[in-house]
A tleap script that builds the chain and sets N, CA, C and O, in Angstrom:
source leaprc.protein.ff14SB
mol = sequence {
  NMET ALA VAL ALA ALA GLU GLU THR LEU TRP
  VAL THR PRO LYS VAL LEU GLU ARG LEU ARG
  ALA GLU LEU ALA GLU LEU SER LEU VAL VAL
  SER PRO ASP SER GLU LYS GLY GLN ARG SER
  ASP ALA ARG ILE ARG GLU LEU GLU ARG MET
  LEU GLN HIE ALA GLU LEU GLY GLU LYS PRO
  ASP ASP GLY LEU VAL GLU PRO GLY MET GLN
  ILE THR VAL HIE PHE ALA SER GLY GLY GLU
  PRO GLU THR PHE LEU LEU GLY SER ARG GLU
  LEU MET ASN VAL ASP GLY GLU LEU GLY LEU
  ASP VAL TYR SER PRO THR SER PRO LEU GLY
  GLU ALA ILE ILE GLY LYS TYR ARG GLY ASP
  SER ALA SER TYR LEU ALA PRO THR GLY ALA
  THR ILE HIE VAL GLU ILE THR GLY VAL ILE
  PRO PHE ARG CGLY
}
set mol.1.N position { 0.858 -1.216 0.037 }
set mol.1.CA position { -0.102 -0.032 0.038 }
set mol.1.C position { 0.962 1.223 0.003 }
set mol.1.O position { 1.883 1.341 0.811 }
set mol.2.N position { 0.725 2.002 -0.907 }
set mol.2.CA position { 1.389 3.460 -0.961 }
set mol.2.C position { 0.763 4.343 -0.240 }
set mol.2.O position { -0.443 4.587 -0.237 }
set mol.3.N position { 1.788 4.931 0.513 }
set mol.3.CA position { 1.200 6.181 1.517 }
set mol.3.C position { 1.592 7.362 0.909 }
set mol.3.O position { 2.792 7.421 0.641 }
set mol.4.N position { 0.845 8.407 0.592 }
set mol.4.CA position { 1.276 9.549 0.225 }
set mol.4.C position { 1.935 10.373 1.439 }
set mol.4.O position { 1.716 10.021 2.598 }
set mol.5.N position { 2.675 11.381 1.168 }
set mol.5.CA position { 3.532 11.918 2.163 }
set mol.5.C position { 2.608 12.769 3.154 }
set mol.5.O position { 3.009 12.785 4.317 }
set mol.6.N position { 1.653 13.346 2.930 }
set mol.6.CA position { 0.805 13.991 3.720 }
set mol.6.C position { -0.482 13.161 4.194 }
set mol.6.O position { -1.257 13.725 4.966 }
set mol.7.N position { -0.731 11.955 3.809 }
set mol.7.CA position { -1.925 11.173 4.286 }
set mol.7.C position { -1.582 10.545 5.786 }
set mol.7.O position { -0.533 9.969 6.075 }
set mol.8.N position { -2.555 10.756 6.557 }
set mol.8.CA position { -2.565 10.308 7.819 }
set mol.8.C position { -3.446 9.131 7.708 }
set mol.8.O position { -4.500 9.104 7.074 }
set mol.9.N position { -2.810 7.944 8.526 }
set mol.9.CA position { -3.639 6.633 8.595 }
set mol.9.C position { -4.039 6.373 9.993 }
set mol.9.O position { -3.259 6.125 10.912 }
set mol.10.N position { -5.483 6.463 10.082 }
set mol.10.CA position { -6.075 6.121 11.384 }
set mol.10.C position { -5.833 4.346 11.569 }
set mol.10.O position { -6.140 3.500 10.731 }
set mol.11.N position { -5.248 4.122 12.809 }
set mol.11.CA position { -5.146 2.775 13.075 }
set mol.11.C position { -5.591 2.330 14.535 }
set mol.11.O position { -5.543 3.164 15.439 }
set mol.12.N position { -6.019 1.045 14.781 }
set mol.12.CA position { -6.400 0.699 16.107 }
set mol.12.C position { -5.034 0.605 16.848 }
set mol.12.O position { -3.998 0.708 16.192 }
set mol.13.N position { -5.002 0.415 18.171 }
set mol.13.CA position { -3.813 -0.053 19.032 }
set mol.13.C position { -3.171 -1.414 18.444 }
set mol.13.O position { -1.958 -1.509 18.261 }
set mol.14.N position { -4.006 -2.379 18.182 }
set mol.14.CA position { -3.792 -3.593 17.888 }
set mol.14.C position { -2.849 -3.525 16.452 }
set mol.14.O position { -1.732 -4.040 16.426 }
set mol.15.N position { -3.371 -2.903 15.395 }
set mol.15.CA position { -2.784 -2.744 14.257 }
set mol.15.C position { -1.349 -1.918 14.358 }
set mol.15.O position { -0.337 -2.223 13.727 }
set mol.16.N position { -1.451 -0.989 15.131 }
set mol.16.CA position { -0.198 -0.230 15.410 }
set mol.16.C position { 0.881 -1.322 16.026 }
set mol.16.O position { 2.027 -1.360 15.579 }
set mol.17.N position { 0.545 -1.999 16.834 }
set mol.17.CA position { 1.355 -3.050 17.733 }
set mol.17.C position { 1.843 -3.886 16.669 }
set mol.17.O position { 3.060 -4.069 16.704 }
set mol.18.N position { 1.167 -4.482 15.665 }
set mol.18.CA position { 1.296 -5.369 14.570 }
set mol.18.C position { 2.456 -4.882 13.756 }
set mol.18.O position { 3.527 -5.465 13.590 }
set mol.19.N position { 2.042 -3.608 13.224 }
set mol.19.CA position { 2.961 -3.068 12.234 }
set mol.19.C position { 4.425 -2.753 12.921 }
set mol.19.O position { 5.446 -2.870 12.243 }
set mol.20.N position { 4.471 -2.384 14.182 }
set mol.20.CA position { 5.864 -2.093 14.831 }
set mol.20.C position { 6.368 -3.590 14.823 }
set mol.20.O position { 7.449 -3.763 14.260 }
set mol.21.N position { 5.765 -4.663 15.348 }
set mol.21.CA position { 6.432 -6.060 15.497 }
set mol.21.C position { 6.957 -6.447 14.064 }
set mol.21.O position { 8.098 -6.900 13.977 }
set mol.22.N position { 6.128 -6.281 12.851 }
set mol.22.CA position { 6.558 -6.659 11.708 }
set mol.22.C position { 7.846 -5.899 11.310 }
set mol.22.O position { 8.819 -6.473 10.822 }
set mol.23.N position { 7.790 -4.646 11.535 }
set mol.23.CA position { 8.998 -3.904 11.253 }
set mol.23.C position { 10.262 -4.357 11.945 }
set mol.23.O position { 11.359 -4.541 11.417 }
set mol.24.N position { 9.927 -4.508 13.228 }
set mol.24.CA position { 11.289 -5.097 14.105 }
set mol.24.C position { 11.753 -6.450 13.601 }
set mol.24.O position { 12.936 -6.786 13.645 }
set mol.25.N position { 10.706 -7.278 13.082 }
set mol.25.CA position { 11.165 -8.544 12.686 }
set mol.25.C position { 11.950 -8.423 11.206 }
set mol.25.O position { 12.911 -9.125 10.891 }
set mol.26.N position { 11.453 -7.579 10.519 }
set mol.26.CA position { 12.065 -7.628 8.980 }
set mol.26.C position { 13.445 -6.797 9.289 }
set mol.26.O position { 14.348 -7.020 8.484 }
set mol.27.N position { 13.681 -6.040 10.151 }
set mol.27.CA position { 14.886 -5.448 10.285 }
set mol.27.C position { 15.804 -6.234 10.826 }
set mol.27.O position { 16.947 -5.776 10.800 }
set mol.28.N position { 15.665 -7.243 11.293 }
set mol.28.CA position { 16.601 -8.360 11.595 }
set mol.28.C position { 16.978 -9.239 10.808 }
set mol.28.O position { 18.030 -9.814 11.089 }
set mol.29.N position { 16.280 -9.611 9.628 }
set mol.29.CA position { 16.373 -10.742 8.921 }
set mol.29.C position { 17.449 -10.672 7.759 }
set mol.29.O position { 18.660 -10.702 7.977 }
set mol.30.N position { 16.932 -10.585 6.624 }
set mol.30.CA position { 17.697 -10.868 5.364 }
set mol.30.C position { 18.562 -10.091 4.937 }
set mol.30.O position { 18.291 -8.901 5.103 }
set mol.31.N position { 19.817 -10.393 4.285 }
set mol.31.CA position { 20.694 -9.613 3.589 }
set mol.31.C position { 20.028 -8.819 2.407 }
set mol.31.O position { 19.090 -9.257 1.741 }
set mol.32.N position { 20.584 -7.690 2.242 }
set mol.32.CA position { 19.674 -6.539 1.420 }
set mol.32.C position { 20.236 -7.018 0.010 }
set mol.32.O position { 19.661 -6.494 -0.944 }
set mol.33.N position { 21.228 -7.895 -0.292 }
set mol.33.CA position { 21.690 -8.456 -1.612 }
set mol.33.C position { 20.702 -9.341 -2.344 }
set mol.33.O position { 20.545 -9.375 -3.565 }
set mol.34.N position { 20.003 -10.111 -1.359 }
set mol.34.CA position { 19.308 -11.151 -2.059 }
set mol.34.C position { 17.981 -10.686 -2.537 }
set mol.34.O position { 17.595 -9.595 -2.117 }
set mol.35.N position { 17.168 -11.408 -3.417 }
set mol.35.CA position { 15.800 -10.835 -3.767 }
set mol.35.C position { 14.877 -10.824 -2.649 }
set mol.35.O position { 14.049 -9.914 -2.626 }
set mol.36.N position { 14.880 -11.742 -1.653 }
set mol.36.CA position { 14.091 -11.700 -0.583 }
set mol.36.C position { 14.411 -10.447 0.455 }
set mol.36.O position { 13.540 -9.916 1.143 }
set mol.37.N position { 15.642 -10.111 0.451 }
set mol.37.CA position { 16.250 -8.902 0.958 }
set mol.37.C position { 15.681 -7.596 0.467 }
set mol.37.O position { 15.281 -6.689 1.198 }
set mol.38.N position { 15.688 -7.598 -0.758 }
set mol.38.CA position { 15.073 -6.452 -1.595 }
set mol.38.C position { 13.743 -6.078 -1.310 }
set mol.38.O position { 13.369 -4.921 -1.117 }
set mol.39.N position { 12.876 -7.327 -1.284 }
set mol.39.CA position { 11.617 -7.220 -1.035 }
set mol.39.C position { 11.322 -6.722 0.403 }
set mol.39.O position { 10.464 -5.875 0.649 }
set mol.40.N position { 12.162 -7.362 1.399 }
set mol.40.CA position { 12.061 -6.971 2.613 }
set mol.40.C position { 12.363 -5.550 2.854 }
set mol.40.O position { 11.705 -4.874 3.645 }
set mol.41.N position { 13.453 -5.052 2.109 }
set mol.41.CA position { 13.703 -3.514 2.154 }
set mol.41.C position { 12.350 -2.739 1.735 }
set mol.41.O position { 11.887 -1.879 2.486 }
set mol.42.N position { 11.826 -3.020 0.697 }
set mol.42.CA position { 10.867 -2.142 0.307 }
set mol.42.C position { 9.605 -2.337 1.320 }
set mol.42.O position { 8.882 -1.356 1.493 }
set mol.43.N position { 9.335 -3.430 1.931 }
set mol.43.CA position { 8.343 -3.327 3.045 }
set mol.43.C position { 8.746 -2.722 4.242 }
set mol.43.O position { 7.901 -2.313 5.039 }
set mol.44.N position { 10.005 -2.617 4.463 }
set mol.44.CA position { 10.568 -1.843 5.604 }
set mol.44.C position { 10.340 -0.551 5.348 }
set mol.44.O position { 9.930 0.124 6.292 }
set mol.45.N position { 10.527 0.048 4.144 }
set mol.45.CA position { 10.382 1.474 3.892 }
set mol.45.C position { 8.799 1.817 3.888 }
set mol.45.O position { 8.432 2.940 4.234 }
set mol.46.N position { 7.997 0.963 3.544 }
set mol.46.CA position { 6.355 1.206 3.546 }
set mol.46.C position { 6.089 1.099 4.800 }
set mol.46.O position { 5.366 2.015 5.192 }
set mol.47.N position { 6.459 0.155 5.795 }
set mol.47.CA position { 6.171 0.262 7.197 }
set mol.47.C position { 6.383 1.442 7.784 }
set mol.47.O position { 5.525 2.055 8.419 }
set mol.48.N position { 7.816 1.901 7.549 }
set mol.48.CA position { 8.169 3.114 8.167 }
set mol.48.C position { 7.386 4.413 7.902 }
set mol.48.O position { 7.134 5.281 8.738 }
set mol.49.N position { 6.972 4.403 6.333 }
set mol.49.CA position { 6.180 5.571 6.131 }
set mol.49.C position { 4.710 5.260 6.800 }
set mol.49.O position { 4.141 6.283 7.181 }
set mol.50.N position { 4.114 4.240 6.976 }
set mol.50.CA position { 2.796 3.963 7.652 }
set mol.50.C position { 3.009 4.396 8.948 }
set mol.50.O position { 2.152 5.146 9.414 }
set mol.51.N position { 3.981 4.088 9.656 }
set mol.51.CA position { 4.166 4.301 11.087 }
set mol.51.C position { 4.222 5.795 11.285 }
set mol.51.O position { 3.599 6.378 12.172 }
set mol.52.N position { 5.037 6.398 10.370 }
set mol.52.CA position { 5.104 7.850 10.483 }
set mol.52.C position { 3.980 8.736 10.256 }
set mol.52.O position { 3.961 9.897 10.665 }
set mol.53.N position { 2.962 8.140 9.546 }
set mol.53.CA position { 1.844 8.893 9.251 }
set mol.53.C position { 0.560 8.129 10.089 }
set mol.53.O position { -0.599 8.433 9.808 }
set mol.54.N position { 0.841 7.201 11.047 }
set mol.54.CA position { -0.165 6.607 11.742 }
set mol.54.C position { -0.693 7.472 12.861 }
set mol.54.O position { 0.032 8.007 13.701 }
set mol.55.N position { -1.976 7.568 12.814 }
set mol.55.CA position { -2.801 8.268 13.856 }
set mol.55.C position { -3.542 7.344 14.856 }
set mol.55.O position { -4.419 6.613 14.397 }
set mol.56.N position { -3.310 7.317 15.976 }
set mol.56.CA position { -3.874 6.376 16.864 }
set mol.56.C position { -4.866 7.293 17.999 }
set mol.56.O position { -4.604 8.432 18.385 }
set mol.57.N position { -5.773 6.664 18.308 }
set mol.57.CA position { -6.401 7.426 19.460 }
set mol.57.C position { -8.157 7.831 18.861 }
set mol.57.O position { -8.468 8.029 17.687 }
set mol.58.N position { -8.905 7.860 19.833 }
set mol.58.CA position { -10.249 8.029 19.829 }
set mol.58.C position { -10.457 9.576 19.137 }
set mol.58.O position { -9.726 10.520 19.439 }
set mol.59.N position { -11.531 9.672 18.197 }
set mol.59.CA position { -11.751 10.970 17.641 }
set mol.59.C position { -12.744 11.553 18.648 }
set mol.59.O position { -13.262 10.896 19.550 }
set mol.60.N position { -12.972 12.929 18.393 }
set mol.60.CA position { -13.976 13.542 19.256 }
set mol.60.C position { -15.510 13.253 18.735 }
set mol.60.O position { -15.756 12.999 17.556 }
set mol.61.N position { -16.365 13.315 19.616 }
set mol.61.CA position { -17.875 12.593 19.336 }
set mol.61.C position { -18.482 14.219 18.836 }
set mol.61.O position { -19.253 14.888 19.524 }
set mol.62.N position { -18.005 14.578 17.680 }
set mol.62.CA position { -18.495 15.905 17.158 }
set mol.62.C position { -19.445 15.757 15.780 }
set mol.62.O position { -19.900 16.719 15.161 }
set mol.63.N position { -19.615 14.555 15.483 }
set mol.63.CA position { -20.519 14.199 14.326 }
set mol.63.C position { -19.747 14.279 12.961 }
set mol.63.O position { -20.294 13.951 11.908 }
set mol.64.N position { -18.584 14.683 13.018 }
set mol.64.CA position { -17.742 14.969 11.599 }
set mol.64.C position { -17.420 13.465 11.141 }
set mol.64.O position { -17.051 12.587 11.921 }
set mol.65.N position { -17.619 13.290 9.710 }
set mol.65.CA position { -17.104 12.201 9.148 }
set mol.65.C position { -15.807 12.186 8.930 }
set mol.65.O position { -15.378 13.104 8.232 }
set mol.66.N position { -14.899 11.241 9.411 }
set mol.66.CA position { -13.526 11.440 9.226 }
set mol.66.C position { -12.992 9.887 9.512 }
set mol.66.O position { -13.704 9.090 10.124 }
set mol.67.N position { -11.794 9.565 9.058 }
set mol.67.CA position { -11.151 8.198 9.581 }
set mol.67.C position { -11.122 7.844 10.953 }
set mol.67.O position { -10.600 8.709 11.657 }
set mol.68.N position { -11.510 6.872 11.524 }
set mol.68.CA position { -11.610 6.455 12.886 }
set mol.68.C position { -13.107 6.788 13.407 }
set mol.68.O position { -13.366 6.863 14.608 }
set mol.69.N position { -13.867 6.940 12.594 }
set mol.69.CA position { -15.323 7.148 13.094 }
set mol.69.C position { -16.342 5.758 12.277 }
set mol.69.O position { -16.208 5.241 11.168 }
set mol.70.N position { -17.201 5.531 13.228 }
set mol.70.CA position { -18.250 4.498 13.067 }
set mol.70.C position { -19.295 5.194 12.303 }
set mol.70.O position { -19.871 6.122 12.872 }
set mol.71.N position { -19.641 4.875 11.054 }
set mol.71.CA position { -20.612 5.770 10.266 }
set mol.71.C position { -21.711 4.714 9.923 }
set mol.71.O position { -21.534 3.559 9.537 }
set mol.72.N position { -22.980 5.425 10.168 }
set mol.72.CA position { -24.202 4.569 9.674 }
set mol.72.C position { -24.836 5.550 8.536 }
set mol.72.O position { -25.045 6.747 8.732 }
set mol.73.N position { -25.091 4.915 7.406 }
set mol.73.CA position { -25.699 5.547 6.220 }
set mol.73.C position { -27.022 4.910 5.950 }
set mol.73.O position { -27.239 3.745 6.282 }
set mol.74.N position { -27.895 5.646 5.362 }
set mol.74.CA position { -29.177 5.068 4.790 }
set mol.74.C position { -29.175 5.365 3.407 }
set mol.74.O position { -28.983 6.518 3.020 }
set mol.75.N position { -29.379 4.391 2.602 }
set mol.75.CA position { -29.449 4.386 1.045 }
set mol.75.C position { -30.732 4.938 0.662 }
set mol.75.O position { -31.712 4.285 1.022 }
set mol.76.N position { -30.940 6.036 -0.012 }
set mol.76.CA position { -32.016 6.603 -0.654 }
set mol.76.C position { -32.883 5.327 -1.412 }
set mol.76.O position { -34.102 5.444 -1.537 }
set mol.77.N position { -32.341 4.392 -1.791 }
set mol.77.CA position { -32.934 3.374 -2.658 }
set mol.77.C position { -33.637 2.251 -1.667 }
set mol.77.O position { -34.397 1.374 -2.079 }
set mol.78.N position { -33.301 2.410 -0.475 }
set mol.78.CA position { -34.155 1.716 0.479 }
set mol.78.C position { -33.200 0.725 1.165 }
set mol.78.O position { -31.975 0.771 1.055 }
set mol.79.N position { -33.839 -0.109 1.832 }
set mol.79.CA position { -33.098 -1.236 2.543 }
set mol.79.C position { -32.669 -0.715 4.044 }
set mol.79.O position { -32.943 0.377 4.540 }
set mol.80.N position { -31.988 -1.700 4.579 }
set mol.80.CA position { -31.486 -1.440 6.055 }
set mol.80.C position { -30.278 -0.465 5.940 }
set mol.80.O position { -29.588 -0.509 4.922 }
set mol.81.N position { -30.012 0.353 6.869 }
set mol.81.CA position { -28.832 1.236 7.212 }
set mol.81.C position { -27.831 0.366 7.148 }
set mol.81.O position { -27.979 -0.829 7.402 }
set mol.82.N position { -26.616 0.952 6.767 }
set mol.82.CA position { -25.263 0.128 6.625 }
set mol.82.C position { -24.438 0.921 7.693 }
set mol.82.O position { -24.510 2.150 7.692 }
set mol.83.N position { -23.635 0.246 8.632 }
set mol.83.CA position { -22.648 0.772 9.533 }
set mol.83.C position { -21.279 0.157 9.311 }
set mol.83.O position { -21.068 -1.043 9.137 }
set mol.84.N position { -20.460 1.033 9.336 }
set mol.84.CA position { -19.017 0.613 8.939 }
set mol.84.C position { -18.158 1.592 9.513 }
set mol.84.O position { -18.529 2.712 9.863 }
set mol.85.N position { -16.764 1.053 9.619 }
set mol.85.CA position { -15.727 1.957 10.102 }
set mol.85.C position { -15.074 2.695 8.954 }
set mol.85.O position { -14.956 2.047 7.913 }
set mol.86.N position { -14.639 3.912 8.966 }
set mol.86.CA position { -14.177 4.724 8.013 }
set mol.86.C position { -12.597 4.618 8.445 }
set mol.86.O position { -12.154 5.122 9.476 }
set mol.87.N position { -11.833 3.896 7.510 }
set mol.87.CA position { -10.458 3.791 7.842 }
set mol.87.C position { -9.671 3.022 6.719 }
set mol.87.O position { -10.280 2.546 5.760 }
set mol.88.N position { -8.317 2.908 6.850 }
set mol.88.CA position { -7.667 2.124 5.832 }
set mol.88.C position { -7.965 0.396 5.774 }
set mol.88.O position { -7.618 -0.374 6.671 }
set mol.89.N position { -8.476 0.106 4.877 }
set mol.89.CA position { -8.849 -1.363 4.702 }
set mol.89.C position { -7.655 -2.163 4.859 }
set mol.89.O position { -7.714 -3.270 5.394 }
set mol.90.N position { -6.551 -1.660 4.415 }
set mol.90.CA position { -5.237 -2.727 4.270 }
set mol.90.C position { -4.901 -2.874 5.788 }
set mol.90.O position { -4.625 -3.958 6.301 }
set mol.91.N position { -4.952 -1.576 6.521 }
set mol.91.CA position { -4.500 -1.812 7.753 }
set mol.91.C position { -5.457 -2.373 8.798 }
set mol.91.O position { -5.139 -3.163 9.687 }
set mol.92.N position { -6.542 -1.917 8.603 }
set mol.92.CA position { -7.773 -2.648 9.394 }
set mol.92.C position { -7.859 -4.080 9.303 }
set mol.92.O position { -8.283 -4.748 10.246 }
set mol.93.N position { -7.408 -4.681 8.018 }
set mol.93.CA position { -7.484 -6.290 7.772 }
set mol.93.C position { -6.672 -6.902 8.662 }
set mol.93.O position { -6.839 -8.106 8.853 }
set mol.94.N position { -5.587 -6.150 9.411 }
set mol.94.CA position { -4.711 -6.935 10.348 }
set mol.94.C position { -5.355 -7.119 11.576 }
set mol.94.O position { -5.069 -8.051 12.327 }
set mol.95.N position { -6.274 -6.218 11.838 }
set mol.95.CA position { -7.105 -6.513 13.003 }
set mol.95.C position { -8.357 -7.200 12.834 }
set mol.95.O position { -9.318 -6.511 12.492 }
set mol.96.N position { -8.534 -8.540 13.027 }
set mol.96.CA position { -9.619 -9.291 12.595 }
set mol.96.C position { -10.818 -9.338 13.580 }
set mol.96.O position { -11.794 -10.059 13.375 }
set mol.97.N position { -10.685 -8.510 14.689 }
set mol.97.CA position { -11.660 -8.236 15.727 }
set mol.97.C position { -12.542 -7.194 15.628 }
set mol.97.O position { -13.328 -6.968 16.548 }
set mol.98.N position { -12.512 -6.414 14.461 }
set mol.98.CA position { -13.189 -5.076 14.526 }
set mol.98.C position { -14.698 -5.186 14.547 }
set mol.98.O position { -15.345 -4.229 14.971 }
set mol.99.N position { -15.318 -6.296 14.114 }
set mol.99.CA position { -16.678 -6.541 13.928 }
set mol.99.C position { -17.540 -5.634 13.053 }
set mol.99.O position { -18.766 -5.607 13.168 }
set mol.100.N position { -16.915 -4.950 12.246 }
set mol.100.CA position { -17.354 -4.001 11.412 }
set mol.100.C position { -16.762 -4.099 9.965 }
set mol.100.O position { -15.573 -4.412 9.915 }
set mol.101.N position { -17.411 -3.880 8.786 }
set mol.101.CA position { -16.822 -3.549 7.706 }
set mol.101.C position { -16.057 -2.347 7.561 }
set mol.101.O position { -16.514 -1.326 8.073 }
set mol.102.N position { -14.985 -2.301 6.957 }
set mol.102.CA position { -14.058 -0.941 6.997 }
set mol.102.C position { -14.146 -0.478 5.384 }
set mol.102.O position { -13.807 -1.194 4.443 }
set mol.103.N position { -14.632 0.762 5.292 }
set mol.103.CA position { -14.624 1.577 4.092 }
set mol.103.C position { -13.408 2.484 4.108 }
set mol.103.O position { -13.149 3.155 5.107 }
set mol.104.N position { -12.642 2.513 2.991 }
set mol.104.CA position { -11.555 3.398 2.804 }
set mol.104.C position { -12.127 4.927 2.517 }
set mol.104.O position { -13.063 5.109 1.739 }
set mol.105.N position { -11.553 5.870 3.135 }
set mol.105.CA position { -11.733 7.186 2.777 }
set mol.105.C position { -11.636 7.582 1.256 }
set mol.105.O position { -12.221 8.551 0.771 }
set mol.106.N position { -10.823 6.710 0.565 }
set mol.106.CA position { -10.543 7.115 -0.702 }
set mol.106.C position { -11.631 6.207 -1.556 }
set mol.106.O position { -11.659 6.299 -2.783 }
set mol.107.N position { -12.378 5.469 -0.957 }
set mol.107.CA position { -13.462 4.758 -1.769 }
set mol.107.C position { -14.496 5.884 -2.330 }
set mol.107.O position { -14.529 7.061 -1.969 }
set mol.108.N position { -15.350 5.241 -3.318 }
set mol.108.CA position { -16.305 6.255 -3.829 }
set mol.108.C position { -17.280 6.711 -2.628 }
set mol.108.O position { -17.461 7.918 -2.471 }
set mol.109.N position { -17.877 5.839 -1.828 }
set mol.109.CA position { -18.639 6.239 -0.693 }
set mol.109.C position { -17.972 7.070 0.363 }
set mol.109.O position { -18.595 7.993 0.889 }
set mol.110.N position { -16.576 6.753 0.742 }
set mol.110.CA position { -15.728 7.422 1.764 }
set mol.110.C position { -15.500 8.875 1.066 }
set mol.110.O position { -15.648 9.908 1.720 }
set mol.111.N position { -15.201 8.880 -0.039 }
set mol.111.CA position { -14.944 10.388 -0.708 }
set mol.111.C position { -16.199 11.322 -0.731 }
set mol.111.O position { -16.124 12.546 -0.629 }
set mol.112.N position { -17.407 10.589 -0.882 }
set mol.112.CA position { -18.540 11.474 -0.780 }
set mol.112.C position { -18.901 11.841 0.564 }
set mol.112.O position { -19.596 12.854 0.647 }
set mol.113.N position { -18.578 11.223 1.701 }
set mol.113.CA position { -19.151 11.638 3.065 }
set mol.113.C position { -18.124 12.119 3.850 }
set mol.113.O position { -18.351 12.614 4.954 }
set mol.114.N position { -16.868 12.007 3.325 }
set mol.114.CA position { -15.842 12.682 4.402 }
set mol.114.C position { -15.966 14.110 4.577 }
set mol.114.O position { -16.076 14.883 3.625 }
set mol.115.N position { -15.950 14.451 5.745 }
set mol.115.CA position { -15.874 16.159 5.903 }
set mol.115.C position { -17.460 16.392 6.262 }
set mol.115.O position { -17.782 17.451 6.800 }
set mol.116.N position { -18.323 15.520 5.999 }
set mol.116.CA position { -19.751 15.999 6.214 }
set mol.116.C position { -20.153 15.363 7.692 }
set mol.116.O position { -19.375 14.666 8.344 }
set mol.117.N position { -21.368 15.682 8.076 }
set mol.117.CA position { -21.986 15.657 9.320 }
set mol.117.C position { -22.974 14.719 9.422 }
set mol.117.O position { -23.582 14.401 8.400 }
set mol.118.N position { -23.273 14.163 10.592 }
set mol.118.CA position { -24.547 13.506 10.726 }
set mol.118.C position { -25.636 14.406 10.383 }
set mol.118.O position { -25.660 15.584 10.742 }
set mol.119.N position { -26.661 13.766 9.591 }
set mol.119.CA position { -27.791 14.497 9.023 }
set mol.119.C position { -27.468 14.979 7.466 }
set mol.119.O position { -28.351 15.314 6.675 }
set mol.120.N position { -26.208 14.958 7.198 }
set mol.120.CA position { -26.110 15.410 5.670 }
set mol.120.C position { -26.208 14.338 4.738 }
set mol.120.O position { -25.982 13.178 5.084 }
set mol.121.N position { -26.570 14.690 3.436 }
set mol.121.CA position { -26.550 13.757 2.458 }
set mol.121.C position { -25.497 13.949 1.406 }
set mol.121.O position { -24.900 14.999 1.167 }
set mol.122.N position { -25.352 12.786 0.809 }
set mol.122.CA position { -24.245 12.777 -0.160 }
set mol.122.C position { -24.581 11.724 -1.279 }
set mol.122.O position { -25.377 10.800 -1.112 }
set mol.123.N position { -23.869 11.973 -2.466 }
set mol.123.CA position { -23.944 11.171 -3.573 }
set mol.123.C position { -22.661 10.704 -4.138 }
set mol.123.O position { -21.650 11.403 -4.199 }
set mol.124.N position { -22.752 9.544 -4.527 }
set mol.124.CA position { -21.373 9.173 -5.413 }
set mol.124.C position { -21.698 8.086 -6.480 }
set mol.124.O position { -22.642 7.297 -6.436 }
set mol.125.N position { -20.766 8.187 -7.426 }
set mol.125.CA position { -20.858 7.278 -8.551 }
set mol.125.C position { -20.313 5.812 -8.439 }
set mol.125.O position { -19.118 5.513 -8.451 }
set mol.126.N position { -21.380 4.930 -8.328 }
set mol.126.CA position { -20.772 3.548 -8.035 }
set mol.126.C position { -20.019 2.893 -9.301 }
set mol.126.O position { -20.144 3.421 -10.405 }
set mol.127.N position { -19.352 1.905 -9.152 }
set mol.127.CA position { -18.603 1.212 -10.129 }
set mol.127.C position { -19.350 0.819 -11.402 }
set mol.127.O position { -18.829 0.710 -12.512 }
set mol.128.N position { -20.735 0.603 -11.080 }
set mol.128.CA position { -21.577 0.364 -12.166 }
set mol.128.C position { -22.142 1.472 -13.055 }
set mol.128.O position { -22.820 1.270 -14.063 }
set mol.129.N position { -21.832 2.520 -12.627 }
set mol.129.CA position { -22.293 3.805 -13.272 }
set mol.129.C position { -23.320 4.466 -12.567 }
set mol.129.O position { -23.492 5.660 -12.813 }
set mol.130.N position { -24.035 3.901 -11.733 }
set mol.130.CA position { -25.276 4.484 -11.140 }
set mol.130.C position { -24.886 5.328 -10.038 }
set mol.130.O position { -23.903 5.058 -9.348 }
set mol.131.N position { -25.756 6.537 -9.803 }
set mol.131.CA position { -25.539 7.458 -8.904 }
set mol.131.C position { -26.266 6.977 -7.618 }
set mol.131.O position { -27.467 6.705 -7.628 }
set mol.132.N position { -25.372 6.870 -6.350 }
set mol.132.CA position { -25.961 6.207 -5.160 }
set mol.132.C position { -26.230 7.589 -4.230 }
set mol.132.O position { -25.412 8.508 -4.187 }
set mol.133.N position { -27.300 7.591 -3.611 }
set mol.133.CA position { -27.654 8.750 -2.681 }
set mol.133.C position { -27.743 8.235 -1.329 }
set mol.133.O position { -28.463 7.272 -1.063 }
set mol.134.N position { -26.983 8.887 -0.396 }
set mol.134.CA position { -27.023 8.508 0.951 }
set mol.134.C position { -27.248 9.437 1.915 }
set mol.134.O position { -26.915 10.596 1.669 }
set mol.135.N position { -27.821 9.128 3.127 }
set mol.135.CA position { -27.993 9.959 4.304 }
set mol.135.C position { -27.238 9.636 5.421 }
set mol.135.O position { -27.468 8.525 5.900 }
set mol.136.N position { -26.362 10.347 5.980 }
set mol.136.CA position { -25.748 10.054 7.083 }
set mol.136.C position { -26.391 10.011 8.402 }
set mol.136.O position { -26.548 11.091 8.971 }
set mol.137.N position { -26.758 9.018 8.934 }
set mol.137.CA position { -27.609 8.918 10.102 }
set mol.137.C position { -27.094 8.641 11.366 }
set mol.137.O position { -27.756 8.698 12.402 }
set mol.138.N position { -25.615 8.267 11.266 }
set mol.138.CA position { -25.015 8.195 12.536 }
set mol.138.C position { -23.332 8.316 12.280 }
set mol.138.O position { -22.743 7.857 11.302 }
set mol.139.N position { -22.786 8.970 13.288 }
set mol.139.CA position { -21.281 9.208 13.233 }
set mol.139.C position { -20.918 9.149 14.674 }
set mol.139.O position { -21.324 10.059 15.397 }
set mol.140.N position { -20.193 8.176 15.185 }
set mol.140.CA position { -19.651 8.109 16.579 }
set mol.140.C position { -18.265 7.639 16.443 }
set mol.140.O position { -18.010 6.918 15.478 }
set mol.141.N position { -17.307 7.954 17.296 }
set mol.141.CA position { -16.060 7.559 17.491 }
set mol.141.C position { -16.038 6.000 17.629 }
set mol.141.O position { -16.866 5.418 18.329 }
set mol.142.N position { -14.940 5.271 16.850 }
set mol.142.CA position { -14.993 3.960 17.012 }
set mol.142.C position { -14.365 3.593 18.376 }
set mol.142.O position { -13.424 4.252 18.818 }
set mol.143.N position { -14.809 2.696 18.943 }
set mol.143.CA position { -14.174 2.429 20.128 }
set mol.143.C position { -13.617 0.937 20.397 }
set mol.143.O position { -13.248 0.487 21.482 }
set mol.144.N position { -13.643 0.330 19.243 }
set mol.144.CA position { -13.051 -1.143 19.092 }
set mol.144.C position { -13.279 -1.881 20.207 }
set mol.144.O position { -12.889 -3.047 20.267 }
savepdb mol mol.pdb
quit
């Protein structure tokens, strides 16, 4: 996963711990001259970037849609509301105990709702080409 220089990555304490452990393990192992060593070196640089931009901690309960928040949306097309965590899918997949789906802030839905507040509406273009309309009905800090 590439991390832009200014991108902040919200992570859970468990994910942060696992990233640090992986970095420590990789830093001890392979000669940089081997193919495996070159892959390890690339992963080490990636982990260092992720850790440098990692944000840990609970967000304020102010209703703002941002990474680290548990979001509930209601689709205008009907059906049950959907609740998910807004965060990095790649990092959150490390923590299998979340109990929620994780949507990336850069996903079509994530981009449509980020920066909005509970009660706001948003639209986004689905991969199928359809325009999807949602209402943000819940925004609370994720407490894992």
